[in-house]
C-alpha positions as CSV (number, residue, x, y, z in Angstrom):
1,X,68.3,73.7,27.6
2,X,65.7,71.9,25.6
3,X,66.5,70.5,22.2
4,X,63.9,69.1,19.8
5,X,65.2,66.9,17.0
6,X,63.1,65.7,14.0
7,X,59.9,65.8,16.0
8,X,56.8,64.8,14.1
9,X,53.3,64.0,15.3
10,X,50.4,62.2,13.6
11,X,46.8,61.8,14.7
12,X,45.9,58.8,12.5
13,X,46.8,59.7,9.0
14,X,46.9,63.4,9.7
15,X,50.4,64.9,10.3
16,X,50.1,67.9,12.7
17,X,53.8,68.5,13.4
18,X,56.3,68.1,10.6
19,X,60.0,67.4,11.4
20,X,60.5,70.1,14.1
21,X,64.1,71.0,14.9
22,X,64.4,73.7,17.6
23,X,66.4,74.5,20.8
24,X,65.5,76.6,23.8
25,X,68.4,77.9,25.9
26,X,68.4,78.8,29.6
27,X,67.7,82.4,30.6
28,X,65.7,83.0,27.4
29,X,62.0,83.6,26.6
30,X,60.7,82.1,23.4
31,X,57.3,83.0,21.8
32,X,55.4,80.5,19.6
33,X,52.8,82.1,17.4
34,X,50.5,80.8,14.7
35,X,46.9,80.5,13.7
36,X,44.5,78.2,15.6
37,X,45.3,74.7,14.6
38,X,48.9,75.4,13.6
39,X,50.1,72.9,16.2
40,X,51.3,75.1,19.1
41,X,49.5,73.2,21.9
42,X,50.3,69.8,20.4
43,X,54.0,70.8,20.3
44,X,53.8,71.9,23.9
45,X,52.2,68.6,24.9
46,X,54.9,66.7,23.1
47,X,57.7,68.6,24.9
48,X,56.0,67.9,28.2
49,X,55.8,64.1,27.5
50,X,52.0,64.1,27.3
51,X,51.8,63.0,23.7
52,X,53.7,60.2,21.9
53,X,55.6,61.4,18.9
54,X,58.4,60.6,16.5
55,X,61.8,62.3,17.0
56,X,63.4,63.3,20.3
57,X,63.1,65.9,23.0
58,X,66.2,66.1,25.2
59,X,67.3,68.5,28.0
60,X,70.1,69.0,30.4
61,X,68.1,67.4,33.3
62,X,67.5,63.7,33.9
63,X,63.8,63.8,33.3
64,X,62.3,66.9,31.9
65,X,58.8,66.1,33.2
66,X,59.9,66.6,36.8
67,X,61.4,70.0,36.2
68,X,58.8,71.5,33.9
69,X,55.9,73.7,34.8
70,X,53.1,73.5,32.2
71,X,50.4,76.1,32.2
72,X,47.5,74.8,30.1
73,X,45.2,77.1,28.2
74,X,42.3,75.7,30.2
75,X,43.6,74.2,33.5
76,X,41.7,71.3,34.9
77,X,40.6,71.2,38.6
78,X,38.8,68.5,40.5
79,X,35.3,69.6,41.6
80,X,35.9,69.3,45.4
81,X,39.4,70.7,45.6
82,X,40.1,74.2,47.0
83,X,42.7,76.5,45.6
84,X,44.9,75.9,48.6
85,X,44.7,72.1,48.2
86,X,45.5,72.4,44.5
87,X,48.7,74.3,45.2
88,X,49.6,71.9,47.9
89,X,49.0,68.9,45.6
90,X,51.3,70.3,42.9
91,X,54.0,71.2,45.4
92,X,53.8,67.7,46.9
93,X,54.4,66.3,43.4
94,X,57.7,68.1,43.3
95,X,58.6,67.3,47.0
96,X,58.6,71.1,47.7
97,X,57.8,72.2,51.2
98,X,55.1,74.9,50.9
99,X,55.5,77.7,53.4
100,X,53.6,81.0,54.0
101,X,51.1,80.3,51.2
102,X,49.0,83.4,52.2
103,X,52.0,85.7,51.8
104,X,52.7,84.2,48.4
105,X,49.1,84.5,47.1
106,X,50.0,87.5,45.0
107,X,46.8,87.4,42.9
108,X,44.6,87.5,46.0
109,X,42.8,84.3,45.2
110,X,40.1,82.9,47.5
111,X,42.3,79.9,48.4
112,X,39.6,78.1,50.6
113,X,37.0,78.2,47.8
114,X,36.6,75.3,45.4
115,X,38.9,76.0,42.4
116,X,36.2,74.6,40.0
117,X,34.0,77.6,40.9
118,X,36.7,80.2,40.0
119,X,36.4,82.4,36.9
120,X,38.5,81.7,33.8
121,X,41.0,84.3,34.8
122,X,41.2,83.1,38.4
123,X,41.8,79.5,37.3
124,X,44.7,80.6,35.1
125,X,46.2,82.6,38.0
126,X,45.8,79.7,40.4
127,X,47.5,77.2,38.0
128,X,50.3,79.7,37.3
129,X,50.9,80.2,41.1
130,X,51.1,76.5,41.6
131,X,53.7,75.8,39.0
132,X,55.7,78.8,40.1
133,X,55.8,77.5,43.7
134,X,57.0,74.1,42.4
135,X,60.4,75.7,41.8
136,X,60.6,74.4,38.2
137,X,63.6,75.1,35.9
138,X,61.5,75.1,32.6
139,X,58.1,76.7,31.9
140,X,55.6,76.2,29.1
141,X,52.9,78.9,29.3
142,X,50.1,78.3,26.8
143,X,48.2,81.5,26.5
144,X,49.1,82.8,30.0
145,X,47.5,86.2,29.3
146,X,44.2,84.9,27.9
147,X,41.2,85.7,30.1
148,X,43.3,87.5,32.7
149,X,42.6,91.1,33.9
150,X,45.1,93.8,32.8
151,X,46.6,94.2,36.3
152,X,47.4,90.5,36.4
153,X,48.8,90.7,32.9
154,X,51.3,93.3,34.2
155,X,52.3,91.0,37.0
156,X,52.6,88.0,34.7
157,X,54.9,89.9,32.4
158,X,57.1,90.9,35.3
159,X,57.1,87.2,36.6
160,X,58.4,86.1,33.2
161,X,61.1,88.7,33.2
162,X,62.1,87.6,36.7
163,X,62.2,83.9,35.7
164,X,64.4,84.9,32.8
165,X,66.8,86.7,35.1
166,X,67.0,83.6,37.3
167,X,68.2,81.6,34.3
168,X,65.0,79.7,33.7
169,X,63.8,78.6,30.2
170,X,60.4,80.0,29.2
171,X,58.3,79.0,26.2
172,X,55.0,80.7,25.7
173,X,52.2,81.3,23.2
174,X,49.9,84.2,22.9
175,X,47.4,85.6,20.4
176,X,48.3,89.1,21.6
177,X,51.5,90.1,19.8
178,X,52.2,93.0,22.2
179,X,52.6,90.6,25.1
180,X,55.1,88.6,23.2
181,X,57.1,91.6,22.1
182,X,57.3,92.8,25.7
183,X,58.6,89.5,27.1
184,X,60.3,87.4,24.4
185,X,63.9,87.2,23.1
186,X,62.8,85.2,20.0
187,X,59.5,84.6,18.3
188,X,58.9,81.5,16.1
189,X,56.1,81.4,13.6
190,X,54.4,78.0,13.3
191,X,52.2,77.3,10.2
192,X,50.6,74.0,9.3
193,X,52.9,72.1,11.6
194,X,56.2,73.6,10.5
195,X,58.2,76.6,11.7
196,X,58.5,79.0,8.8
197,X,60.0,82.1,10.4
198,X,62.2,83.1,13.4
199,X,62.5,86.7,14.6
200,X,64.9,88.3,17.1
201,X,63.8,91.4,19.1
202,X,64.9,93.9,16.5
203,X,62.7,92.0,13.9
204,X,59.5,91.8,16.0
205,X,57.9,94.8,14.3
206,X,58.7,93.4,10.8
207,X,57.3,90.0,11.8
208,X,54.1,91.6,13.1
209,X,53.6,93.5,9.9
210,X,54.2,90.4,7.8
211,X,51.7,88.5,9.9
212,X,49.1,91.3,9.5
213,X,49.6,91.4,5.7
214,X,49.1,87.6,5.4
215,X,46.2,87.4,7.8
216,X,44.3,90.5,6.9
217,X,45.0,90.9,3.2
218,X,41.8,92.3,1.7
219,X,39.5,90.6,4.2
220,X,38.4,93.8,5.9
221,X,37.7,95.5,2.6
222,X,35.7,92.4,1.5
223,X,33.6,92.7,4.7
224,X,32.2,96.0,3.2
225,X,31.9,97.9,6.5
226,X,29.5,100.9,6.3
């Protein structure tokens, strides 16, 4: 369980998160949606302890940072570190003994190649593999499907379902609504730093239609396509 209470975040005089109150239960998948700049990544960084903020983030573990796998939108890799070394580094950070890495390389990554030379999709898959092998209890996946090939998207979707069945807590964002509807138990809509809508599975279609109506409006007509 993760509980967020009265969380606000400022960058100087600009408030980017506004009195957030939200809880995430074990064995559930939560989707966070919103336009670019709505505050999704900032919220994730606050939960992960990477940003100072007002309010509190509590969980049912002693220190959430040591039980949380955070998949960044654009993972960072040192220039002279191989994929194998990156996975080993992250497992060492959790004191997890890494065994049979070749057998667990489900995305067929070139593990002895420098990770910085990987494509965008390969970097995302390497970072995901590493946090999965850390044996975390909580996962934040920021745009896990972005830049990844369709076969890997299918695998990632199944991984999320497997983690849910294991009782893990998963929070993810995606700009592709279909990937959220295929994986999530709840979807929360973030707008201008505040959550304005929550939808359960039986309301996903309605939420998507509402978002389309607000986002598209008459914009396509105004484009004057011919």
